[in-house]
Biopython code that builds the backbone (N, CA, C, O; Angstrom):
import numpy as np
from Bio.PDB.StructureBuilder import StructureBuilder

atoms = [
    (1, "MET", "N", (0.819, -1.199, 0.000)),
    (1, "MET", "CA", (0.000, 0.000, 0.000)),
    (1, "MET", "C", (0.867, 1.269, 0.000)),
    (1, "MET", "O", (0.536, 2.277, -0.625)),
    (2, "GLN", "N", (1.979, 1.176, 0.720)),
    (2, "GLN", "CA", (2.877, 2.327, 0.792)),
    (2, "GLN", "C", (3.467, 2.644, -0.582)),
    (2, "GLN", "O", (3.618, 3.812, -0.938)),
    (3, "ASN", "N", (3.805, 1.599, -1.362)),
    (3, "ASN", "CA", (4.325, 1.818, -2.716)),
    (3, "ASN", "C", (3.307, 2.527, -3.594)),
    (3, "ASN", "O", (3.665, 3.396, -4.389)),
    (4, "LEU", "N", (2.045, 2.161, -3.454)),
    (4, "LEU", "CA", (0.984, 2.784, -4.244)),
    (4, "LEU", "C", (0.876, 4.275, -3.930)),
    (4, "LEU", "O", (0.730, 5.098, -4.834)),
    (5, "ILE", "N", (0.946, 4.611, -2.664)),
    (5, "ILE", "CA", (0.862, 6.019, -2.255)),
    (5, "ILE", "C", (2.086, 6.792, -2.755)),
    (5, "ILE", "O", (1.967, 7.924, -3.224)),
    (6, "ILE", "N", (3.250, 6.172, -2.651)),
    (6, "ILE", "CA", (4.470, 6.832, -3.134)),
    (6, "ILE", "C", (4.385, 7.066, -4.636)),
    (6, "ILE", "O", (4.744, 8.141, -5.116)),
    (7, "ARG", "N", (3.909, 6.064, -5.388)),
    (7, "ARG", "CA", (3.781, 6.216, -6.846)),
    (7, "ARG", "C", (2.763, 7.301, -7.197)),
    (7, "ARG", "O", (2.941, 8.025, -8.177)),
    (8, "LEU", "N", (1.697, 7.416, -6.403)),
    (8, "LEU", "CA", (0.708, 8.469, -6.627)),
    (8, "LEU", "C", (1.359, 9.843, -6.474)),
    (8, "LEU", "O", (1.145, 10.732, -7.298)),
    (9, "PHE", "N", (2.149, 10.010, -5.423)),
    (9, "PHE", "CA", (2.814, 11.293, -5.206)),
    (9, "PHE", "C", (3.889, 11.564, -6.263)),
    (9, "PHE", "O", (4.072, 12.707, -6.681)),
    (10, "VAL", "N", (4.594, 10.527, -6.691)),
    (10, "VAL", "CA", (5.592, 10.702, -7.754)),
    (10, "VAL", "C", (4.905, 11.132, -9.047)),
    (10, "VAL", "O", (5.385, 12.033, -9.735)),
    (11, "ASN", "N", (3.775, 10.487, -9.381)),
    (11, "ASN", "CA", (3.002, 10.895, -10.561)),
    (11, "ASN", "C", (2.537, 12.337, -10.430)),
    (11, "ASN", "O", (2.595, 13.104, -11.392)),
    (12, "ALA", "N", (2.075, 12.705, -9.237)),
    (12, "ALA", "CA", (1.596, 14.072, -9.022)),
    (12, "ALA", "C", (2.723, 15.079, -9.225)),
    (12, "ALA", "O", (2.529, 16.111, -9.868)),
    (13, "ILE", "N", (3.892, 14.781, -8.682)),
    (13, "ILE", "CA", (5.035, 15.683, -8.845)),
    (13, "ILE", "C", (5.443, 15.766, -10.312)),
    (13, "ILE", "O", (5.719, 16.852, -10.820)),
    (14, "ALA", "N", (5.480, 14.624, -10.993)),
    (14, "ALA", "CA", (5.867, 14.607, -12.409)),
    (14, "ALA", "C", (4.877, 15.398, -13.259)),
    (14, "ALA", "O", (5.282, 16.140, -14.154)),
    (15, "LEU", "N", (3.589, 15.246, -12.987)),
    (15, "LEU", "CA", (2.576, 16.011, -13.721)),
    (15, "LEU", "C", (2.710, 17.504, -13.429)),
    (15, "LEU", "O", (2.578, 18.329, -14.333)),
    (16, "TRP", "N", (2.972, 17.849, -12.176)),
    (16, "TRP", "CA", (3.134, 19.252, -11.807)),
    (16, "TRP", "C", (4.347, 19.857, -12.516)),
    (16, "TRP", "O", (4.278, 20.978, -13.019)),
    (17, "VAL", "N", (5.456, 19.115, -12.555)),
    (17, "VAL", "CA", (6.663, 19.594, -13.241)),
    (17, "VAL", "C", (6.369, 19.810, -14.725)),
    (17, "VAL", "O", (6.771, 20.823, -15.299)),
    (18, "ALA", "N", (5.671, 18.864, -15.341)),
    (18, "ALA", "CA", (5.328, 18.999, -16.762)),
    (18, "ALA", "C", (4.451, 20.226, -16.991)),
    (18, "ALA", "O", (4.631, 20.947, -17.972)),
    (19, "ALA", "N", (3.504, 20.462, -16.088)),
    (19, "ALA", "CA", (2.621, 21.624, -16.234)),
    (19, "ALA", "C", (3.396, 22.930, -16.073)),
    (19, "ALA", "O", (3.045, 23.938, -16.686)),
    (20, "GLN", "N", (4.442, 22.919, -15.254)),
    (20, "GLN", "CA", (5.238, 24.128, -15.050)),
    (20, "GLN", "C", (6.169, 24.418, -16.221)),
    (20, "GLN", "O", (6.426, 25.580, -16.537)),
    (21, "LEU", "N", (6.675, 23.366, -16.866)),
    (21, "LEU", "CA", (7.724, 23.550, -17.872)),
    (21, "LEU", "C", (7.251, 23.487, -19.318)),
    (21, "LEU", "O", (7.928, 23.995, -20.211)),
    (22, "VAL", "N", (6.102, 22.873, -19.558)),
    (22, "VAL", "CA", (5.630, 22.699, -20.935)),
    (22, "VAL", "C", (4.455, 23.633, -21.176)),
    (22, "VAL", "O", (3.423, 23.527, -20.512)),
    (23, "GLY", "N", (4.610, 24.540, -22.117)),
    (23, "GLY", "CA", (3.491, 25.384, -22.506)),
    (23, "GLY", "C", (2.431, 24.529, -23.180)),
    (23, "GLY", "O", (2.749, 23.705, -24.038)),
    (24, "GLY", "N", (1.196, 24.717, -22.803)),
    (24, "GLY", "CA", (0.124, 23.913, -23.374)),
    (24, "GLY", "C", (-0.373, 22.826, -22.445)),
    (24, "GLY", "O", (-1.314, 22.107, -22.779)),
    (25, "ILE", "N", (0.250, 22.695, -21.273)),
    (25, "ILE", "CA", (-0.241, 21.779, -20.241)),
    (25, "ILE", "C", (-0.513, 22.610, -18.999)),
    (25, "ILE", "O", (0.363, 23.320, -18.506)),
    (26, "GLU", "N", (-1.741, 22.512, -18.500)),
    (26, "GLU", "CA", (-2.119, 23.269, -17.308)),
    (26, "GLU", "C", (-2.814, 22.364, -16.313)),
    (26, "GLU", "O", (-3.648, 21.536, -16.679)),
    (27, "LEU", "N", (-2.458, 22.534, -15.043)),
    (27, "LEU", "CA", (-3.131, 21.852, -13.944)),
    (27, "LEU", "C", (-3.888, 22.893, -13.143)),
    (27, "LEU", "O", (-3.311, 23.885, -12.698)),
    (28, "ALA", "N", (-5.171, 22.668, -12.963)),
    (28, "ALA", "CA", (-5.984, 23.598, -12.186)),
    (28, "ALA", "C", (-5.925, 23.195, -10.718)),
    (28, "ALA", "O", (-5.920, 22.010, -10.384)),
    (29, "GLY", "N", (-5.880, 24.179, -9.868)),
    (29, "GLY", "CA", (-5.932, 23.897, -8.443)),
    (29, "GLY", "C", (-4.557, 23.674, -7.843)),
    (29, "GLY", "O", (-3.523, 23.817, -8.495)),
    (30, "GLU", "N", (-4.597, 23.321, -6.582)),
    (30, "GLU", "CA", (-3.362, 23.166, -5.829)),
    (30, "GLU", "C", (-3.054, 21.692, -5.587)),
    (30, "GLU", "O", (-2.422, 21.047, -6.423)),
    (31, "PHE", "N", (-3.493, 21.155, -4.452)),
    (31, "PHE", "CA", (-3.061, 19.831, -4.021)),
    (31, "PHE", "C", (-4.006, 18.719, -4.454)),
    (31, "PHE", "O", (-3.590, 17.785, -5.139)),
    (32, "TRP", "N", (-5.265, 18.809, -4.064)),
    (32, "TRP", "CA", (-6.213, 17.712, -4.322)),
    (32, "TRP", "C", (-6.495, 17.490, -5.800)),
    (32, "TRP", "O", (-6.539, 16.339, -6.233)),
    (33, "PRO", "N", (-6.687, 18.530, -6.587)),
    (33, "PRO", "CA", (-6.882, 18.275, -8.025)),
    (33, "PRO", "C", (-5.676, 17.606, -8.685)),
    (33, "PRO", "O", (-5.837, 16.774, -9.578)),
    (34, "VAL", "N", (-4.483, 17.968, -8.251)),
    (34, "VAL", "CA", (-3.280, 17.348, -8.813)),
    (34, "VAL", "C", (-3.226, 15.870, -8.430)),
    (34, "VAL", "O", (-2.860, 15.030, -9.252)),
    (35, "LEU", "N", (-3.589, 15.551, -7.186)),
    (35, "LEU", "CA", (-3.636, 14.143, -6.772)),
    (35, "LEU", "C", (-4.699, 13.374, -7.541)),
    (35, "LEU", "O", (-4.492, 12.213, -7.891)),
    (36, "LEU", "N", (-5.839, 14.012, -7.810)),
    (36, "LEU", "CA", (-6.888, 13.364, -8.597)),
    (36, "LEU", "C", (-6.382, 13.064, -10.006)),
    (36, "LEU", "O", (-6.570, 11.958, -10.511)),
    (37, "VAL", "N", (-5.749, 14.032, -10.631)),
    (37, "VAL", "CA", (-5.201, 13.825, -11.976)),
    (37, "VAL", "C", (-4.157, 12.710, -11.946)),
    (37, "VAL", "O", (-4.138, 11.856, -12.833)),
    (38, "ALA", "N", (-3.298, 12.711, -10.941)),
    (38, "ALA", "CA", (-2.268, 11.673, -10.829)),
    (38, "ALA", "C", (-2.899, 10.294, -10.655)),
    (38, "ALA", "O", (-2.420, 9.316, -11.229)),
    (39, "GLY", "N", (-3.968, 10.211, -9.867)),
    (39, "GLY", "CA", (-4.650, 8.934, -9.679)),
    (39, "GLY", "C", (-5.286, 8.421, -10.955)),
    (39, "GLY", "O", (-5.166, 7.241, -11.285)),
    (40, "VAL", "N", (-5.963, 9.304, -11.673)),
    (40, "VAL", "CA", (-6.588, 8.907, -12.942)),
    (40, "VAL", "C", (-5.514, 8.531, -13.961)),
    (40, "VAL", "O", (-5.664, 7.554, -14.695)),
    (41, "PHE", "N", (-4.439, 9.304, -14.004)),
    (41, "PHE", "CA", (-3.330, 9.012, -14.917)),
    (41, "PHE", "C", (-2.724, 7.638, -14.604)),
    (41, "PHE", "O", (-2.414, 6.866, -15.511)),
    (42, "GLY", "N", (-2.563, 7.351, -13.325)),
    (42, "GLY", "CA", (-2.042, 6.049, -12.918)),
    (42, "GLY", "C", (-2.971, 4.909, -13.294)),
    (42, "GLY", "O", (-2.519, 3.858, -13.747)),
    (43, "LEU", "N", (-4.281, 5.113, -13.105)),
    (43, "LEU", "CA", (-5.258, 4.083, -13.488)),
    (43, "LEU", "C", (-5.256, 3.843, -14.990)),
    (43, "LEU", "O", (-5.297, 2.699, -15.444)),
    (44, "ILE", "N", (-5.209, 4.909, -15.748)),
    (44, "ILE", "CA", (-5.176, 4.773, -17.213)),
    (44, "ILE", "C", (-3.915, 4.026, -17.642)),
    (44, "ILE", "O", (-3.967, 3.153, -18.508)),
    (45, "ASN", "N", (-2.785, 4.377, -17.030)),
    (45, "ASN", "CA", (-1.539, 3.692, -17.379)),
    (45, "ASN", "C", (-1.554, 2.227, -16.956)),
    (45, "ASN", "O", (-0.913, 1.392, -17.595)),
    (46, "ALA", "N", (-2.273, 1.911, -15.894)),
    (46, "ALA", "CA", (-2.322, 0.525, -15.422)),
    (46, "ALA", "C", (-3.345, -0.312, -16.179)),
    (46, "ALA", "O", (-3.127, -1.504, -16.393)),
    (47, "LEU", "N", (-4.461, 0.296, -16.589)),
    (47, "LEU", "CA", (-5.558, -0.480, -17.167)),
    (47, "LEU", "C", (-5.652, -0.400, -18.688)),
    (47, "LEU", "O", (-5.935, -1.406, -19.339)),
    (48, "ILE", "N", (-5.423, 0.761, -19.255)),
    (48, "ILE", "CA", (-5.640, 0.951, -20.693)),
    (48, "ILE", "C", (-4.338, 0.855, -21.488)),
    (48, "ILE", "O", (-4.308, 0.266, -22.568)),
    (49, "LYS", "N", (-3.279, 1.429, -20.958)),
    (49, "LYS", "CA", (-2.010, 1.466, -21.690)),
    (49, "LYS", "C", (-1.502, 0.080, -22.106)),
    (49, "LYS", "O", (-1.002, -0.055, -23.223)),
    (50, "PRO", "N", (-1.605, -0.955, -21.260)),
    (50, "PRO", "CA", (-1.122, -2.276, -21.712)),
    (50, "PRO", "C", (-1.842, -2.787, -22.958)),
    (50, "PRO", "O", (-1.218, -3.404, -23.822)),
    (51, "PHE", "N", (-3.142, -2.538, -23.059)),
    (51, "PHE", "CA", (-3.888, -2.970, -24.243)),
    (51, "PHE", "C", (-3.479, -2.181, -25.483)),
    (51, "PHE", "O", (-3.358, -2.741, -26.573)),
    (52, "VAL", "N", (-3.269, -0.891, -25.309)),
    (52, "VAL", "CA", (-2.830, -0.061, -26.438)),
    (52, "VAL", "C", (-1.441, -0.503, -26.903)),
    (52, "VAL", "O", (-1.180, -0.575, -28.104)),
    (53, "LEU", "N", (-0.559, -0.796, -25.957)),
    (53, "LEU", "CA", (0.777, -1.270, -26.332)),
    (53, "LEU", "C", (0.712, -2.626, -27.024)),
    (53, "LEU", "O", (1.472, -2.889, -27.956)),
    (54, "LEU", "N", (-0.188, -3.478, -26.571)),
    (54, "LEU", "CA", (-0.349, -4.781, -27.211)),
    (54, "LEU", "C", (-0.842, -4.627, -28.647)),
    (54, "LEU", "O", (-0.333, -5.279, -29.559)),
    (55, "LEU", "N", (-1.836, -3.761, -28.840)),
    (55, "LEU", "CA", (-2.367, -3.538, -30.185)),
    (55, "LEU", "C", (-1.350, -2.864, -31.105)),
    (55, "LEU", "O", (-1.344, -3.102, -32.313)),
    (56, "SER", "N", (-0.504, -2.035, -30.535)),
    (56, "SER", "CA", (0.476, -1.312, -31.351)),
    (56, "SER", "C", (1.846, -1.991, -31.343)),
    (56, "SER", "O", (2.836, -1.383, -31.749)),
    (57, "PHE", "N", (1.913, -3.217, -30.895)),
    (57, "PHE", "CA", (3.192, -3.919, -30.771)),
    (57, "PHE", "C", (4.020, -3.925, -32.059)),
    (57, "PHE", "O", (5.224, -3.675, -31.999)),
    (58, "PRO", "N", (3.416, -4.202, -33.220)),
    (58, "PRO", "CA", (4.237, -4.169, -34.444)),
    (58, "PRO", "C", (4.881, -2.804, -34.702)),
    (58, "PRO", "O", (6.033, -2.727, -35.128)),
    (59, "VAL", "N", (4.138, -1.741, -34.443)),
    (59, "VAL", "CA", (4.689, -0.394, -34.648)),
    (59, "VAL", "C", (5.785, -0.111, -33.618)),
    (59, "VAL", "O", (6.802, 0.504, -33.937)),
    (60, "VAL", "N", (5.570, -0.564, -32.387)),
    (60, "VAL", "CA", (6.588, -0.382, -31.344)),
    (60, "VAL", "C", (7.881, -1.088, -31.749)),
    (60, "VAL", "O", (8.971, -0.539, -31.584)),
    (61, "VAL", "N", (7.759, -2.292, -32.272)),
    (61, "VAL", "CA", (8.946, -3.039, -32.706)),
    (61, "VAL", "C", (9.621, -2.341, -33.886)),
    (61, "VAL", "O", (10.844, -2.201, -33.904)),
    (62, "LEU", "N", (8.839, -1.905, -34.863)),
    (62, "LEU", "CA", (9.412, -1.243, -36.042)),
    (62, "LEU", "C", (10.134, 0.058, -35.696)),
    (62, "LEU", "O", (11.109, 0.427, -36.350)),
    (63, "THR", "N", (9.653, 0.747, -34.669)),
    (63, "THR", "CA", (10.277, 2.017, -34.275)),
    (63, "THR", "C", (11.282, 1.831, -33.139)),
    (63, "THR", "O", (11.750, 2.800, -32.541)),
    (64, "LEU", "N", (11.604, 0.574, -32.852)),
    (64, "LEU", "CA", (12.554, 0.243, -31.780)),
    (64, "LEU", "C", (12.138, 0.834, -30.433)),
    (64, "LEU", "O", (12.980, 1.274, -29.650)),
    (65, "GLY", "N", (10.849, 0.838, -30.176)),
    (65, "GLY", "CA", (10.323, 1.290, -28.895)),
    (65, "GLY", "C", (9.964, 2.755, -28.820)),
    (65, "GLY", "O", (9.353, 3.185, -27.842)),
    (66, "LEU", "N", (10.329, 3.537, -29.829)),
    (66, "LEU", "CA", (10.051, 4.975, -29.775)),
    (66, "LEU", "C", (8.559, 5.288, -29.806)),
    (66, "LEU", "O", (8.136, 6.338, -29.323)),
    (67, "PHE", "N", (7.763, 4.389, -30.366)),
    (67, "PHE", "CA", (6.322, 4.635, -30.432)),
    (67, "PHE", "C", (5.688, 4.642, -29.044)),
    (67, "PHE", "O", (4.591, 5.173, -28.873)),
    (68, "THR", "N", (6.359, 4.064, -28.054)),
    (68, "THR", "CA", (5.802, 4.092, -26.697)),
    (68, "THR", "C", (5.683, 5.522, -26.178)),
    (68, "THR", "O", (4.824, 5.808, -25.345)),
    (69, "VAL", "N", (6.538, 6.421, -26.665)),
    (69, "VAL", "CA", (6.431, 7.832, -26.277)),
    (69, "VAL", "C", (5.118, 8.408, -26.802)),
    (69, "VAL", "O", (4.467, 9.197, -26.117)),
    (70, "VAL", "N", (4.730, 8.019, -28.007)),
    (70, "VAL", "CA", (3.453, 8.456, -28.580)),
    (70, "VAL", "C", (2.297, 7.886, -27.765)),
    (70, "VAL", "O", (1.317, 8.584, -27.504)),
    (71, "VAL", "N", (2.406, 6.629, -27.365)),
    (71, "VAL", "CA", (1.361, 6.011, -26.537)),
    (71, "VAL", "C", (1.250, 6.749, -25.206)),
    (71, "VAL", "O", (0.143, 6.993, -24.727)),
    (72, "ASN", "N", (2.378, 7.104, -24.606)),
    (72, "ASN", "CA", (2.355, 7.873, -23.358)),
    (72, "ASN", "C", (1.663, 9.221, -23.555)),
    (72, "ASN", "O", (0.898, 9.656, -22.695)),
    (73, "ALA", "N", (1.924, 9.877, -24.672)),
    (73, "ALA", "CA", (1.270, 11.157, -24.963)),
    (73, "ALA", "C", (-0.236, 10.969, -25.101)),
    (73, "ALA", "O", (-1.014, 11.793, -24.620)),
    (74, "LEU", "N", (-0.646, 9.893, -25.754)),
    (74, "LEU", "CA", (-2.080, 9.619, -25.899)),
    (74, "LEU", "C", (-2.732, 9.344, -24.547)),
    (74, "LEU", "O", (-3.876, 9.740, -24.327)),
    (75, "MET", "N", (-2.024, 8.674, -23.641)),
    (75, "MET", "CA", (-2.562, 8.416, -22.301)),
    (75, "MET", "C", (-2.713, 9.728, -21.527)),
    (75, "MET", "O", (-3.664, 9.897, -20.764)),
    (76, "LEU", "N", (-1.776, 10.649, -21.726)),
    (76, "LEU", "CA", (-1.878, 11.962, -21.084)),
    (76, "LEU", "C", (-3.064, 12.738, -21.645)),
    (76, "LEU", "O", (-3.786, 13.396, -20.896)),
    (77, "MET", "N", (-3.269, 12.665, -22.957)),
    (77, "MET", "CA", (-4.413, 13.345, -23.574)),
    (77, "MET", "C", (-5.733, 12.725, -23.114)),
    (77, "MET", "O", (-6.712, 13.443, -22.911)),
    (78, "LEU", "N", (-5.770, 11.408, -22.950)),
    (78, "LEU", "CA", (-6.973, 10.745, -22.448)),
    (78, "LEU", "C", (-7.267, 11.181, -21.020)),
    (78, "LEU", "O", (-8.423, 11.410, -20.664)),
    (79, "THR", "N", (-6.236, 11.295, -20.209)),
    (79, "THR", "CA", (-6.414, 11.777, -18.836)),
    (79, "THR", "C", (-6.996, 13.184, -18.841)),
    (79, "THR", "O", (-7.900, 13.485, -18.062)),
    (80, "ALA", "N", (-6.482, 14.046, -19.712)),
    (80, "ALA", "CA", (-6.992, 15.418, -19.803)),
    (80, "ALA", "C", (-8.445, 15.437, -20.259)),
    (80, "ALA", "O", (-9.216, 16.300, -19.838)),
    (81, "ALA", "N", (-8.823, 14.494, -21.117)),
    (81, "ALA", "CA", (-10.210, 14.439, -21.581)),
    (81, "ALA", "C", (-11.155, 13.979, -20.474)),
    (81, "ALA", "O", (-12.334, 14.333, -20.480)),
    (82, "LEU", "N", (-10.652, 13.199, -19.532)),
    (82, "LEU", "CA", (-11.501, 12.656, -18.471)),
    (82, "LEU", "C", (-11.548, 13.520, -17.216)),
    (82, "LEU", "O", (-12.531, 13.479, -16.476)),
    (83, "VAL", "N", (-10.503, 14.297, -16.968)),
    (83, "VAL", "CA", (-10.413, 15.084, -15.734)),
    (83, "VAL", "C", (-10.309, 16.561, -16.092)),
    (83, "VAL", "O", (-9.417, 16.970, -16.836)),
    (84, "ASP", "N", (-11.224, 17.348, -15.557)),
    (84, "ASP", "CA", (-11.251, 18.783, -15.868)),
    (84, "ASP", "C", (-10.057, 19.549, -15.302)),
    (84, "ASP", "O", (-9.738, 20.636, -15.784)),
    (85, "ALA", "N", (-9.401, 19.002, -14.296)),
    (85, "ALA", "CA", (-8.293, 19.711, -13.658)),
    (85, "ALA", "C", (-7.027, 19.716, -14.510)),
    (85, "ALA", "O", (-6.073, 20.426, -14.191)),
    (86, "LEU", "N", (-7.006, 18.936, -15.589)),
    (86, "LEU", "CA", (-5.847, 18.893, -16.481)),
    (86, "LEU", "C", (-6.274, 19.329, -17.869)),
    (86, "LEU", "O", (-7.283, 18.866, -18.403)),
    (87, "ARG", "N", (-5.484, 20.233, -18.446)),
    (87, "ARG", "CA", (-5.749, 20.675, -19.815)),
    (87, "ARG", "C", (-4.474, 20.509, -20.629)),
    (87, "ARG", "O", (-3.403, 20.979, -20.245)),
    (88, "VAL", "N", (-4.616, 19.826, -21.765)),
    (88, "VAL", "CA", (-3.498, 19.628, -22.690)),
    (88, "VAL", "C", (-3.936, 20.174, -24.041)),
    (88, "VAL", "O", (-4.952, 19.748, -24.590)),
    (89, "ASP", "N", (-3.168, 21.117, -24.573)),
    (89, "ASP", "CA", (-3.534, 21.816, -25.808)),
    (89, "ASP", "C", (-3.009, 21.138, -27.065)),
    (89, "ASP", "O", (-2.415, 21.798, -27.918)),
    (90, "GLY", "N", (-3.213, 19.860, -27.192)),
    (90, "GLY", "CA", (-2.832, 19.188, -28.422)),
    (90, "GLY", "C", (-1.764, 18.125, -28.231)),
    (90, "GLY", "O", (-1.311, 17.844, -27.121)),
    (91, "PHE", "N", (-1.382, 17.546, -29.368)),
    (91, "PHE", "CA", (-0.471, 16.408, -29.344)),
    (91, "PHE", "C", (0.949, 16.788, -28.939)),
    (91, "PHE", "O", (1.559, 16.088, -28.130)),
    (92, "TRP", "N", (1.488, 17.875, -29.479)),
    (92, "TRP", "CA", (2.888, 18.219, -29.210)),
    (92, "TRP", "C", (3.145, 18.547, -27.749)),
    (92, "TRP", "O", (4.135, 18.068, -27.197)),
    (93, "PRO", "N", (2.298, 19.343, -27.093)),
    (93, "PRO", "CA", (2.502, 19.514, -25.649)),
    (93, "PRO", "C", (2.368, 18.192, -24.885)),
    (93, "PRO", "O", (3.089, 17.953, -23.916)),
    (94, "ALA", "N", (1.441, 17.339, -25.328)),
    (94, "ALA", "CA", (1.288, 16.036, -24.674)),
    (94, "ALA", "C", (2.542, 15.192, -24.853)),
    (94, "ALA", "O", (2.965, 14.499, -23.928)),
    (95, "LEU", "N", (3.137, 15.247, -26.038)),
    (95, "LEU", "CA", (4.357, 14.479, -26.300)),
    (95, "LEU", "C", (5.509, 14.974, -25.425)),
    (95, "LEU", "O", (6.201, 14.177, -24.791)),
    (96, "LEU", "N", (5.710, 16.289, -25.394)),
    (96, "LEU", "CA", (6.768, 16.849, -24.543)),
    (96, "LEU", "C", (6.496, 16.569, -23.070)),
    (96, "LEU", "O", (7.403, 16.225, -22.313)),
    (97, "GLY", "N", (5.228, 16.722, -22.674)),
    (97, "GLY", "CA", (4.857, 16.451, -21.288)),
    (97, "GLY", "C", (5.069, 15.003, -20.902)),
    (97, "GLY", "O", (5.534, 14.716, -19.799)),
    (98, "SER", "N", (4.733, 14.088, -21.798)),
    (98, "SER", "CA", (4.906, 12.668, -21.477)),
    (98, "SER", "C", (6.383, 12.304, -21.356)),
    (98, "SER", "O", (6.751, 11.468, -20.530)),
    (99, "ILE", "N", (7.226, 12.926, -22.170)),
    (99, "ILE", "CA", (8.674, 12.691, -22.043)),
    (99, "ILE", "C", (9.168, 13.204, -20.698)),
    (99, "ILE", "O", (9.927, 12.525, -20.007)),
    (100, "LEU", "N", (8.735, 14.398, -20.335)),
    (100, "LEU", "CA", (9.155, 14.988, -19.065)),
    (100, "LEU", "C", (8.636, 14.180, -17.877)),
    (100, "LEU", "O", (9.366, 13.960, -16.910)),
    (101, "ILE", "N", (7.387, 13.741, -17.945)),
    (101, "ILE", "CA", (6.808, 12.919, -16.878)),
    (101, "ILE", "C", (7.593, 11.620, -16.733)),
    (101, "ILE", "O", (7.855, 11.174, -15.615)),
    (102, "SER", "N", (7.965, 11.019, -17.842)),
    (102, "SER", "CA", (8.749, 9.779, -17.803)),
    (102, "SER", "C", (10.110, 10.007, -17.160)),
    (102, "SER", "O", (10.562, 9.191, -16.358)),
    (103, "VAL", "N", (10.765, 11.108, -17.506)),
    (103, "VAL", "CA", (12.085, 11.407, -16.944)),
    (103, "VAL", "C", (11.985, 11.648, -15.441)),
    (103, "VAL", "O", (12.775, 11.100, -14.672)),
    (104, "VAL", "N", (11.018, 12.463, -15.017)),
    (104, "VAL", "CA", (10.859, 12.757, -13.590)),
    (104, "VAL", "C", (10.507, 11.483, -12.824)),
    (104, "VAL", "O", (11.058, 11.239, -11.750)),
    (105, "SER", "N", (9.604, 10.676, -13.356)),
    (105, "SER", "CA", (9.237, 9.419, -12.696)),
    (105, "SER", "C", (10.438, 8.487, -12.592)),
    (105, "SER", "O", (10.647, 7.848, -11.562)),
    (106, "PHE", "N", (11.224, 8.412, -13.659)),
    (106, "PHE", "CA", (12.424, 7.576, -13.644)),
    (106, "PHE", "C", (13.404, 8.045, -12.571)),
    (106, "PHE", "O", (13.950, 7.233, -11.824)),
    (107, "LEU", "N", (13.625, 9.356, -12.498)),
    (107, "LEU", "CA", (14.558, 9.887, -11.502)),
    (107, "LEU", "C", (14.103, 9.569, -10.087)),
    (107, "LEU", "O", (14.917, 9.189, -9.245)),
    (108, "PHE", "N", (12.806, 9.721, -9.815)),
    (108, "PHE", "CA", (12.290, 9.393, -8.489)),
    (108, "PHE", "C", (12.418, 7.902, -8.205)),
    (108, "PHE", "O", (12.719, 7.511, -7.077)),
    (109, "THR", "N", (12.195, 7.070, -9.211)),
    (109, "THR", "CA", (12.316, 5.625, -9.036)),
    (109, "THR", "C", (13.756, 5.247, -8.703)),
    (109, "THR", "O", (13.996, 4.365, -7.877)),
    (110, "VAL", "N", (14.704, 5.908, -9.340)),
    (110, "VAL", "CA", (16.114, 5.628, -9.069)),
    (110, "VAL", "C", (16.510, 6.137, -7.681)),
    (110, "VAL", "O", (17.249, 5.470, -6.958)),
    (111, "LEU", "N", (16.018, 7.314, -7.318)),
    (111, "LEU", "CA", (16.430, 7.932, -6.059)),
    (111, "LEU", "C", (15.751, 7.338, -4.832)),
    (111, "LEU", "O", (16.353, 7.277, -3.760)),
    (112, "LEU", "N", (14.500, 6.898, -4.981)),
    (112, "LEU", "CA", (13.776, 6.345, -3.841)),
    (112, "LEU", "C", (14.007, 4.840, -3.761)),
    (112, "LEU", "O", (13.825, 4.131, -4.750)),
    (113, "PRO", "N", (14.403, 4.354, -2.598)),
    (113, "PRO", "CA", (14.567, 2.902, -2.472)),
    (113, "PRO", "C", (13.203, 2.217, -2.521)),
    (113, "PRO", "O", (12.215, 2.725, -1.990)),
    (114, "GLU", "N", (13.171, 1.058, -3.169)),
    (114, "GLU", "CA", (11.905, 0.331, -3.288)),
    (114, "GLU", "C", (11.644, -0.438, -2.002)),
    (114, "GLU", "O", (12.491, -1.198, -1.531)),
    (115, "LYS", "N", (10.455, -0.226, -1.441)),
    (115, "LYS", "CA", (10.047, -0.958, -0.243)),
    (115, "LYS", "C", (8.999, -1.971, -0.640)),
    (115, "LYS", "O", (8.088, -1.670, -1.412)),
    (116, "ARG", "N", (9.128, -3.141, -0.123)),
    (116, "ARG", "CA", (8.153, -4.191, -0.422)),
    (116, "ARG", "C", (7.055, -4.157, 0.622)),
    (116, "ARG", "O", (7.312, -4.040, 1.820)),
    (117, "ASP", "N", (5.806, -4.262, 0.132)),
    (117, "ASP", "CA", (4.660, -4.249, 1.061)),
    (117, "ASP", "C", (4.475, -5.589, 1.722)),
    (117, "ASP", "O", (3.562, -5.757, 2.530)),
]
sb = StructureBuilder()
sb.init_structure("model")
sb.init_model(0)
sb.init_chain("A")
sb.init_seg("    ")
for serial, (resi, resn, name, xyz) in enumerate(atoms, 1):
    if name == "N":
        sb.init_residue(resn, " ", resi, " ")
    sb.init_atom(name, np.array(xyz, "f"), 0.0, 1.0, " ", f" {name:<3s}", serial, name[0])
structure = sb.get_structure()
């Protein structure tokens, strides 16, 4: 359970960083709306993204994995469509935001020791 909460906060921080640095991505509100967006983003990545990656597997292989960045951008756009607290102004901000979110999440994963529940 502790890992889930930590991942929620890491997602929230990564989304906040993307909203601060990428023009075209906006997060409304302060703390709770950002946590809501992070939770929905996490659910979408856990439930929908695996199916999209499975369906796009040939393209992922042909692009040597680079297409996963496009899939991440689409998941960010889907999150924005479902939650009013997040606004993404098109594909390019979503693409840049998804790259930034991935980098921030990776850095937190490397820096934080993994605890087993």
